[in-house]
N, CA, C and O atoms as a Tinker XYZ file with bonds, in Angstrom:
   296  protein
     1  N      0.825000   -1.200000    0.000000    73     2
     2  CA     0.000000    0.000000    0.000000    64     1     3
     3  C      0.861000    1.253000    0.000000    63     2     4     5
     4  O      0.539000    2.220000   -0.691000    81     3
     5  N      1.942000    1.254000    0.756000    73     3     6
     6  CA     2.801000    2.426000    0.840000    64     5     7
     7  C      3.515000    2.655000   -0.490000    63     6     8     9
     8  O      3.594000    3.786000   -0.969000    81     7
     9  N      4.027000    1.595000   -1.075000    73     7    10
    10  CA     4.704000    1.711000   -2.363000    64     9    11
    11  C      3.711000    2.095000   -3.452000    63    10    12    13
    12  O      4.049000    2.861000   -4.354000    81    11
    13  N      2.513000    1.583000   -3.381000    73    11    14
    14  CA     1.486000    1.898000   -4.360000    64    13    15
    15  C      1.119000    3.376000   -4.322000    63    14    16    17
    16  O      0.894000    3.979000   -5.371000    81    15
    17  N      1.054000    3.969000   -3.135000    73    15    18
    18  CA     0.746000    5.398000   -3.018000    64    17    19
    19  C      1.813000    6.227000   -3.723000    63    18    20    21
    20  O      1.491000    7.181000   -4.431000    81    19
    21  N      3.079000    5.868000   -3.533000    73    19    22
    22  CA     4.167000    6.579000   -4.189000    64    21    23
    23  C      4.084000    6.406000   -5.707000    63    22    24    25
    24  O      4.158000    7.383000   -6.451000    81    23
    25  N      3.931000    5.172000   -6.157000    73    23    26
    26  CA     3.946000    4.880000   -7.586000    64    25    27
    27  C      2.772000    5.535000   -8.313000    63    26    28    29
    28  O      2.946000    6.065000   -9.410000    81    27
    29  N      1.594000    5.505000   -7.723000    73    27    30
    30  CA     0.431000    6.123000   -8.361000    64    29    31
    31  C      0.586000    7.633000   -8.460000    63    30    32    33
    32  O      0.287000    8.224000   -9.498000    81    31
    33  N      1.050000    8.255000   -7.392000    73    31    34
    34  CA     1.236000    9.706000   -7.422000    64    33    35
    35  C      2.322000   10.088000   -8.426000    63    34    36    37
    36  O      2.155000   11.037000   -9.192000    81    35
    37  N      3.415000    9.361000   -8.421000    73    35    38
    38  CA     4.522000    9.663000   -9.333000    64    37    39
    39  C      4.091000    9.477000  -10.784000    63    38    40    41
    40  O      4.279000   10.368000  -11.612000    81    39
    41  N      3.523000    8.341000  -11.083000    73    39    42
    42  CA     3.146000    8.040000  -12.457000    64    41    43
    43  C      2.062000    8.943000  -13.006000    63    42    44    45
    44  O      2.103000    9.318000  -14.178000    81    43
    45  N      1.102000    9.294000  -12.185000    73    43    46
    46  CA    -0.007000   10.101000  -12.680000    64    45    47
    47  C      0.335000   11.578000  -12.789000    63    46    48    49
    48  O     -0.314000   12.299000  -13.546000    81    47
    49  N      1.334000   12.047000  -12.056000    73    47    50
    50  CA     1.670000   13.469000  -12.069000    64    49    51
    51  C      2.954000   13.789000  -12.830000    63    50    52    53
    52  O      3.393000   14.939000  -12.833000    81    51
    53  N      3.557000   12.804000  -13.468000    73    51    54
    54  CA     4.833000   13.016000  -14.150000    64    53    55
    55  C      4.698000   14.002000  -15.318000    63    54    56    57
    56  O      5.557000   14.866000  -15.488000    81    55
    57  N      3.661000   13.889000  -16.103000    73    55    58
    58  CA     3.468000   14.827000  -17.215000    64    57    59
    59  C      3.180000   16.236000  -16.715000    63    58    60    61
    60  O      3.641000   17.213000  -17.305000    81    59
    61  N      2.431000   16.342000  -15.645000    73    59    62
    62  CA     2.136000   17.659000  -15.072000    64    61    63
    63  C      3.414000   18.275000  -14.496000    63    62    64    65
    64  O      3.613000   19.487000  -14.588000    81    63
    65  N      4.272000   17.453000  -13.907000    73    63    66
    66  CA     5.548000   17.955000  -13.399000    64    65    67
    67  C      6.412000   18.526000  -14.509000    63    66    68    69
    68  O      7.077000   19.544000  -14.318000    81    67
    69  N      6.407000   17.881000  -15.663000    73    67    70
    70  CA     7.146000   18.401000  -16.809000    64    69    71
    71  C      6.570000   19.718000  -17.303000    63    70    72    73
    72  O      7.307000   20.634000  -17.668000    81    71
    73  N      5.259000   19.803000  -17.309000    73    71    74
    74  CA     4.603000   21.046000  -17.738000    64    73    75
    75  C      4.916000   22.189000  -16.773000    63    74    76    77
    76  O      5.153000   23.318000  -17.203000    81    75
    77  N      4.919000   21.899000  -15.475000    73    75    78
    78  CA     5.256000   22.918000  -14.479000    64    77    79
    79  C      6.696000   23.383000  -14.674000    63    78    80    81
    80  O      6.990000   24.574000  -14.575000    81    79
    81  N      7.598000   22.429000  -14.954000    73    79    82
    82  CA     8.987000   22.793000  -15.223000    64    81    83
    83  C      9.126000   23.670000  -16.448000    63    82    84    85
    84  O      9.951000   24.584000  -16.455000    81    83
    85  N      8.348000   23.419000  -17.476000    73    83    86
    86  CA     8.377000   24.257000  -18.674000    64    85    87
    87  C      7.807000   25.645000  -18.401000    63    86    88    89
    88  O      8.305000   26.643000  -18.923000    81    87
    89  N      6.782000   25.700000  -17.596000    73    87    90
    90  CA     6.090000   26.962000  -17.355000    64    89    91
    91  C      6.868000   27.878000  -16.404000    63    90    92    93
    92  O      7.037000   29.065000  -16.683000    81    91
    93  N      7.340000   27.324000  -15.280000    73    91    94
    94  CA     8.009000   28.135000  -14.261000    64    93    95
    95  C      9.527000   28.105000  -14.361000    63    94    96    97
    96  O     10.204000   28.887000  -13.693000    81    95
    97  N     10.061000   27.232000  -15.171000    73    95    98
    98  CA    11.509000   27.104000  -15.277000    64    97    99
    99  C     11.974000   25.849000  -14.550000    63    98   100   101
   100  O     11.461000   25.494000  -13.489000    81    99
   101  N     12.956000   25.191000  -15.148000    73    99   102
   102  CA    13.427000   23.924000  -14.581000    64   101   103
   103  C     14.110000   24.109000  -13.234000    63   102   104   105
   104  O     13.962000   23.272000  -12.344000    81   103
   105  N     14.852000   25.193000  -13.079000    73   103   106
   106  CA    15.561000   25.406000  -11.812000    64   105   107
   107  C     14.582000   25.622000  -10.655000    63   106   108   109
   108  O     14.761000   25.057000   -9.576000    81   107
   109  N     13.565000   26.425000  -10.877000    73   107   110
   110  CA    12.561000   26.656000   -9.826000    64   109   111
   111  C     11.799000   25.379000   -9.499000    63   110   112   113
   112  O     11.518000   25.093000   -8.336000    81   111
   113  N     11.468000   24.613000  -10.537000    73   111   114
   114  CA    10.752000   23.357000  -10.320000    64   113   115
   115  C     11.629000   22.371000   -9.553000    63   114   116   117
   116  O     11.145000   21.651000   -8.679000    81   115
   117  N     12.925000   22.342000   -9.885000    73   115   118
   118  CA    13.842000   21.449000   -9.185000    64   117   119
   119  C     13.950000   21.813000   -7.708000    63   118   120   121
   120  O     13.898000   20.934000   -6.848000    81   119
   121  N     14.098000   23.088000   -7.412000    73   119   122
   122  CA    14.218000   23.525000   -6.017000    64   121   123
   123  C     12.922000   23.260000   -5.256000    63   122   124   125
   124  O     12.959000   22.788000   -4.120000    81   123
   125  N     11.778000   23.559000   -5.871000    73   123   126
   126  CA    10.492000   23.285000   -5.215000    64   125   127
   127  C     10.309000   21.791000   -4.988000    63   126   128   129
   128  O      9.814000   21.380000   -3.939000    81   127
   129  N     10.704000   20.978000   -5.961000    73   127   130
   130  CA    10.603000   19.531000   -5.806000    64   129   131
   131  C     11.498000   18.998000   -4.706000    63   130   132   133
   132  O     11.095000   18.125000   -3.936000    81   131
   133  N     12.723000   19.526000   -4.630000    73   131   134
   134  CA    13.644000   19.088000   -3.576000    64   133   135
   135  C     13.139000   19.444000   -2.190000    63   134   136   137
   136  O     13.182000   18.623000   -1.273000    81   135
   137  N     12.661000   20.674000   -2.040000    73   135   138
   138  CA    12.149000   21.103000   -0.733000    64   137   139
   139  C     10.910000   20.295000   -0.349000    63   138   140   141
   140  O     10.795000   19.829000    0.784000    81   139
   141  N      9.987000   20.132000   -1.291000    73   139   142
   142  CA     8.775000   19.365000   -1.014000    64   141   143
   143  C      9.072000   17.912000   -0.694000    63   142   144   145
   144  O      8.480000   17.336000    0.218000    81   143
   145  N     10.001000   17.314000   -1.456000    73   143   146
   146  CA    10.355000   15.919000   -1.210000    64   145   147
   147  C     11.005000   15.765000    0.161000    63   146   148   149
   148  O     10.736000   14.794000    0.868000    81   147
   149  N     11.857000   16.712000    0.540000    73   147   150
   150  CA    12.498000   16.650000    1.853000    64   149   151
   151  C     11.473000   16.777000    2.982000    63   150   152   153
   152  O     11.546000   16.050000    3.973000    81   151
   153  N     10.527000   17.692000    2.833000    73   151   154
   154  CA     9.487000   17.848000    3.865000    64   153   155
   155  C      8.583000   16.621000    3.947000    63   154   156   157
   156  O      8.197000   16.206000    5.040000    81   155
   157  N      8.248000   16.044000    2.805000    73   155   158
   158  CA     7.434000   14.826000    2.802000    64   157   159
   159  C      8.204000   13.656000    3.410000    63   158   160   161
   160  O      7.616000   12.806000    4.079000    81   159
   161  N      9.508000   13.610000    3.181000    73   159   162
   162  CA    10.332000   12.558000    3.788000    64   161   163
   163  C     10.379000   12.704000    5.300000    63   162   164   165
   164  O     10.317000   11.713000    6.028000    81   163
   165  N     10.488000   13.939000    5.770000    73   163   166
   166  CA    10.459000   14.173000    7.214000    64   165   167
   167  C      9.108000   13.783000    7.804000    63   166   168   169
   168  O      9.031000   13.207000    8.888000    81   167
   169  N      8.058000   14.104000    7.078000    73   167   170
   170  CA     6.707000   13.730000    7.520000    64   169   171
   171  C      6.568000   12.211000    7.596000    63   170   172   173
   172  O      5.974000   11.685000    8.537000    81   171
   173  N      7.115000   11.509000    6.605000    73   171   174
   174  CA     7.053000   10.044000    6.618000    64   173   175
   175  C      7.879000    9.475000    7.761000    63   174   176   177
   176  O      7.481000    8.496000    8.392000    81   175
   177  N      9.016000   10.079000    8.025000    73   175   178
   178  CA     9.863000    9.593000    9.113000    64   177   179
   179  C      9.259000    9.804000   10.486000    63   178   180   181
   180  O      9.517000    9.038000   11.414000    81   179
   181  N      8.455000   10.847000   10.610000    73   179   182
   182  CA     7.837000   11.167000   11.902000    64   181   183
   183  C      6.402000   10.653000   12.027000    63   182   184   185
   184  O      5.726000   10.946000   13.013000    81   183
   185  N      5.936000    9.901000   11.051000    73   183   186
   186  CA     4.548000    9.437000   11.023000    64   185   187
   187  C      4.241000    8.554000   12.233000    63   186   188   189
   188  O      5.004000    7.649000   12.574000    81   187
   189  N      3.122000    8.836000   12.862000    73   187   190
   190  CA     2.687000    8.080000   14.024000    64   189   191
   191  C      1.606000    7.065000   13.674000    63   190   192   193
   192  O      1.273000    6.199000   14.483000    81   191
   193  N      1.065000    7.174000   12.479000    73   191   194
   194  CA     0.028000    6.237000   12.067000    64   193   195
   195  C      0.252000    5.836000   10.610000    63   194   196   197
   196  O      0.984000    6.495000    9.872000    81   195
   197  N     -0.382000    4.762000   10.223000    73   195   198
   198  CA    -0.245000    4.253000    8.869000    64   197   199
   199  C     -0.831000    5.220000    7.847000    63   198   200   201
   200  O     -0.291000    5.366000    6.751000    81   199
   201  N     -1.934000    5.881000    8.198000    73   199   202
   202  CA    -2.572000    6.824000    7.282000    64   201   203
   203  C     -1.654000    7.997000    6.956000    63   202   204   205
   204  O     -1.559000    8.412000    5.801000    81   203
   205  N     -0.986000    8.525000    7.962000    73   203   206
   206  CA    -0.051000    9.633000    7.747000    64   205   207
   207  C      1.118000    9.170000    6.884000    63   206   208   209
   208  O      1.593000    9.920000    6.031000    81   207
   209  N      1.580000    7.957000    7.096000    73   207   210
   210  CA     2.668000    7.412000    6.292000    64   209   211
   211  C      2.272000    7.295000    4.824000    63   210   212   213
   212  O      3.065000    7.633000    3.945000    81   211
   213  N      1.068000    6.826000    4.548000    73   211   214
   214  CA     0.604000    6.691000    3.169000    64   213   215
   215  C      0.483000    8.067000    2.509000    63   214   216   217
   216  O      0.871000    8.233000    1.353000    81   215
   217  N     -0.046000    9.042000    3.228000    73   215   218
   218  CA    -0.158000   10.402000    2.683000    64   217   219
   219  C      1.221000   10.981000    2.413000    63   218   220   221
   220  O      1.433000   11.621000    1.382000    81   219
   221  N      2.157000   10.765000    3.321000    73   219   222
   222  CA     3.513000   11.281000    3.133000    64   221   223
   223  C      4.179000   10.642000    1.927000    63   222   224   225
   224  O      4.868000   11.326000    1.170000    81   223
   225  N      3.984000    9.340000    1.733000    73   223   226
   226  CA     4.569000    8.673000    0.566000    64   225   227
   227  C      3.916000    9.152000   -0.729000    63   226   228   229
   228  O      4.586000    9.247000   -1.758000    81   227
   229  N      2.629000    9.452000   -0.691000    73   227   230
   230  CA     1.970000   10.008000   -1.871000    64   229   231
   231  C      2.532000   11.396000   -2.195000    63   230   232   233
   232  O      2.720000   11.732000   -3.364000    81   231
   233  N      2.797000   12.192000   -1.173000    73   231   234
   234  CA     3.421000   13.494000   -1.384000    64   233   235
   235  C      4.832000   13.350000   -1.938000    63   234   236   237
   236  O      5.257000   14.140000   -2.782000    81   235
   237  N      5.559000   12.341000   -1.463000    73   235   238
   238  CA     6.878000   12.084000   -2.032000    64   237   239
   239  C      6.772000   11.763000   -3.516000    63   238   240   241
   240  O      7.588000   12.228000   -4.311000    81   239
   241  N      5.796000   10.991000   -3.886000    73   239   242
   242  CA     5.591000   10.675000   -5.293000    64   241   243
   243  C      5.248000   11.903000   -6.111000    63   242   244   245
   244  O      5.724000   12.056000   -7.236000    81   243
   245  N      4.425000   12.782000   -5.556000    73   243   246
   246  CA     4.046000   14.003000   -6.263000    64   245   247
   247  C      5.256000   14.915000   -6.466000    63   246   248   249
   248  O      5.456000   15.451000   -7.556000    81   247
   249  N      6.050000   15.088000   -5.430000    73   247   250
   250  CA     7.230000   15.941000   -5.567000    64   249   251
   251  C      8.322000   15.250000   -6.380000    63   250   252   253
   252  O      9.122000   15.922000   -7.032000    81   251
   253  N      8.366000   13.936000   -6.351000    73   251   254
   254  CA     9.288000   13.207000   -7.215000    64   253   255
   255  C      8.931000   13.398000   -8.680000    63   254   256   257
   256  O      9.813000   13.461000   -9.536000    81   255
   257  N      7.643000   13.490000   -8.965000    73   255   258
   258  CA     7.195000   13.748000  -10.331000    64   257   259
   259  C      7.571000   15.151000  -10.776000    63   258   260   261
   260  O      7.725000   15.395000  -11.973000    81   259
   261  N      7.720000   16.066000   -9.848000    73   259   262
   262  CA     8.194000   17.407000  -10.166000    64   261   263
   263  C      9.702000   17.416000  -10.367000    63   262   264   265
   264  O     10.223000   18.179000  -11.181000    81   263
   265  N     10.395000   16.570000   -9.628000    73   263   266
   266  CA    11.857000   16.491000   -9.733000    64   265   267
   267  C     12.338000   15.817000  -11.006000    63   266   268   269
   268  O     13.279000   16.303000  -11.633000    81   267
   269  N     11.734000   14.736000  -11.397000    73   267   270
   270  CA    12.246000   13.898000  -12.487000    64   269   271
   271  C     12.431000   14.656000  -13.805000    63   270   272   273
   272  O     13.495000   14.536000  -14.412000    81   271
   273  N     11.454000   15.425000  -14.275000    73   271   274
   274  CA    11.685000   16.118000  -15.537000    64   273   275
   275  C     12.518000   17.385000  -15.385000    63   274   276   277
   276  O     12.909000   17.980000  -16.389000    81   275
   277  N     12.798000   17.812000  -14.156000    73   275   278
   278  CA    13.499000   19.071000  -13.918000    64   277   279
   279  C     14.998000   18.928000  -13.795000    63   278   280   281
   280  O     15.707000   19.927000  -13.668000    81   279
   281  N     15.496000   17.699000  -13.831000    73   279   282
   282  CA    16.931000   17.536000  -13.664000    64   281   283
   283  C     17.672000   18.210000  -14.810000    63   282   284   285
   284  O     17.135000   18.363000  -15.908000    81   283
   285  N     18.878000   18.600000  -14.551000    73   283   286
   286  CA    19.665000   19.360000  -15.530000    64   285   287
   287  C     19.975000   18.525000  -16.751000    63   286   288   289
   288  O     20.244000   17.328000  -16.650000    81   287
   289  N     19.937000   19.151000  -17.878000    73   287   290
   290  CA    20.268000   18.498000  -19.138000    64   289   291
   291  C     21.427000   19.256000  -19.766000    63   290   292   293
   292  O     21.460000   20.486000  -19.747000    81   291
   293  N     22.370000   18.516000  -20.318000    73   291   294
   294  CA    23.517000   19.186000  -20.937000    64   293   295
   295  C     23.490000   19.073000  -22.441000    63   294   296
   296  O     24.385000   19.583000  -23.114000    81   295
């Protein structure tokens, strides 16, 4: 269930993450994705219940979808 939350969020938001990177700039999208992913990771690490853990992993997937298309290209 935890892995599924991450995979569904990542897979379904990957195209939107690319569009956000095109619209706002790849550097801004990368920084926003890194900060969001770090906060979601902290939330997952501090989770006291299974529901909070699943939500945190879904947020990690969403911010991971923002990170993946924003990485630097040479």
